PAZAPA-4460 file (N, C-alpha, C; in steps of 0.05 Angstrom, whole numbers, plus 32768, in hexadecimal, padded with zeros to 4 digits):
% residues 67
    n_x    n_y    n_z   ca_x   ca_y   ca_z    c_x    c_y    c_z   seq   type   mol
   8011   7FE9   8000   8000   8000   8000   8012   8019   8000     1      M     A
   800D   802C   7FEE   801E   8044   7FED   801A   8056   8006     2      P     A
   8030   8062   800D   802F   8075   8024   801E   808D   801B     3      E     A
   8011   8099   802F   8002   80B1   8028   8015   80C8   8024     4      S     A
   8013   80D5   800D   8023   80EB   8006   8014   8105   800C     5      V     A
   801F   8118   801A   8010   8130   801F   800A   813F   8005     6      P     A
   7FF3   814A   8004   7FEB   8158   7FEC   7FFC   8171   7FE8     7      D     A
   8005   8174   7FCF   8015   818C   7FC8   8002   81A3   7FC6     8      M     A
   800B   81BB   7FCD   7FFA   81D2   7FC9   7FF5   81D6   7FAB     9      P     A
   7FDF   81E1   7FA4   7FD8   81E5   7F88   7FD2   8202   7F82    10      R     A
   7FD6   820A   7F69   7FD1   8225   7F61   7FBA   8226   7F4D    11      L     A
   7FA8   8238   7F52   7F92   823D   7F3F   7F9A   8255   7F2E    12      K     A
   7F9E   8251   7F14   7FA8   8266   7F02   7F91   826D   7EEF    13      I     A
   7F8A   8287   7EEE   7F75   8291   7EDD   7F81   82A5   7ECA    14      T     A
   7F7B   82A1   7EB0   7F84   82B5   7E9C   7F71   82CC   7E9C    15      Q     A
   7F7B   82E4   7EA1   7F6A   82FC   7EA3   7F6D   830E   7E8A    16      L     A
   7F84   830E   7E7E   7F88   8320   7E67   7F92   8310   7E4F    17      R     A
   7F8F   831C   7E38   7F96   8310   7E1E   7FB4   8312   7E19    18      S     A
   7FBF   82FE   7E0D   7FDC   82FF   7E06   7FE1   830F   7DEC    19      P     A
   7FCD   831A   7DDF   7FD1   8329   7DC7   7FE4   8340   7DCD    20      I     A
   7FF8   8343   7DBD   800C   8358   7DC1   8023   834F   7DD3    21      G     A
   8020   8337   7DDF   8036   832C   7DF0   804B   831E   7DDE    22      G     A
   805F   8315   7DEB   8074   8307   7DDC   806C   82EA   7DD6    23      T     A
   807A   82DE   7DC4   8075   82C2   7DBD   8078   82B0   7DD5    24      H     A
   808D   82B6   7DE5   8092   82A7   7DFD   807B   82A8   7E11    25      S     A
   806F   82BF   7E14   8058   82C2   7E26   8040   82B2   7E1C    26      Q     A
   803B   82B2   7E02   8025   82A3   7DF7   8029   8285   7DFB    27      R     A
   8042   827C   7DF6   8048   8260   7DF9   8047   8257   7E17    28      E     A
   804E   8269   7E29   804C   8263   7E45   802F   825F   7E4E    29      T     A
   801D   8270   7E45   8001   826D   7E4B   7FF7   8252   7E40    30      L     A
   7FFF   824B   7E28   7FF6   8232   7E1C   8001   821A   7E2C    31      R     A
   801A   821C   7E35   8026   8207   7E44   8017   8203   7E5F    32      T     A
   800F   8219   7E6B   7FFF   8218   7E84   7FE3   820C   7E7F    33      L     A
   7FDB   820B   7E66   7FC0   8200   7E60   7FAB   8216   7E5E    34      G     A
   7FB3   822F   7E5B   7FA0   8245   7E59   7F9D   824C   7E3B    35      L     A
   7F85   824A   7E31   7F80   824F   7E14   7F71   8268   7E0E    36      K     A
   7F62   8272   7E22   7F52   828B   7E1D   7F4E   8299   7E37    37      R     A
   7F45   82B2   7E36   7F40   82C1   7E4E   7F2B   82B3   7E5F    38      M     A
   7F2F   82B6   7E79   7F1D   82AA   7E8E   7F21   828B   7E90    39      R     A
   7F35   8280   7E82   7F3B   8263   7E86   7F48   8260   7EA1    40      D     A
   7F42   824A   7EAE   7F4D   8244   7EC9   7F59   8228   7EC8    41      V     A
   7F72   8226   7ED3   7F7F   820C   7ED7   7F89   820A   7EF3    42      V     A
   7F8B   81F2   7EFD   7F96   81ED   7F17   7FAF   81DC   7F14    43      V     A
   7FC6   81E6   7F1D   7FE0   81D9   7F1A   7FED   81D5   7F35    44      K     A
   7FFF   81C1   7F37   800E   81BE   7F4F   8021   81D5   7F53    45      E     A
   8025   81DC   7F6C   8037   81F3   7F72   8054   81EA   7F72    46      D     A
   8060   81EC   7F5A   807C   81E4   7F57   808C   81FC   7F4C    47      R     A
   80A6   81FB   7F4F   80B6   8212   7F45   80B3   8217   7F27    48      P     A
   80AF   8201   7F17   80AC   8205   7EFA   8093   8214   7EF4    49      E     A
   807D   820D   7F02   8064   821B   7EFD   8065   8238   7F07    50      I     A
   8072   823C   7F1E   8075   8258   7F28   8085   8269   7F14    51      R     A
   8099   825D   7F07   80A9   826C   7EF3   8098   8273   7EDB    52      G     A
   8087   8261   7ED2   8076   8266   7EBB   8062   827C   7EC2    53      M     A
   8057   827B   7EDB   8044   8290   7EE3   8052   82AB   7EE4    54      V     A
   806B   82AB   7EEE   8079   82C5   7EEF   807D   82D1   7ED4    55      R     A
   8080   82C0   7EBF   8084   82CA   7EA4   806B   82D9   7E9A    56      T     A
   8054   82D0   7EA2   803B   82DC   7E99   802B   82E8   7EB0    57      V     A
   8038   82F1   7EC4   802A   82FB   7EDC   8017   8313   7ED6    58      Q     A
   801C   8321   7EC1   800B   8338   7EBA   7FF1   832F   7EAB    59      H     A
   7FF0   8315   7EA4   7FD9   830B   7E95   7FC7   82F8   7EA6    60      L     A
   7FD1   82EF   7EBD   7FC3   82DB   7ECD   7FBF   82E4   7EEA    61      V     A
   7FAD   82D6   7EF8   7FAB   82D9   7F15   7FB0   82BD   7F20    62      S     A
   7FBC   82BC   7F38   7FC3   82A2   7F45   7FB8   82A2   7F61    63      V     A
   7FAC   828B   7F68   7FA3   8286   7F83   7FAD   826B   7F8C    64      E     A
   7FB3   8268   7FA6   7FBA   824E   7FB1   7FA0   8240   7FB9    65      E     A
   7F9D   8227   7FB2   7F86   8218   7FB9   7F8F   81FD   7FC5    66      V     A
   7F7D   81F0   7FD3   7F84   81D6   7FE0   7F76   81C0   7FD3    67      E     A
***
């Protein structure tokens, strides 16, 4: 029987603004996060890689910690 692993914190990421006029890298970062259009919401594990992607597009998204 597997040991119980504590749940990792999760981030709820909501796209609030359009990437039109942004750089190619910013558009690709949104796509990698799974955000395709405004008001899209994804929930991701709170890991350094995800935090870095969010930092790249911080002016386009809002982030909340959820359990």
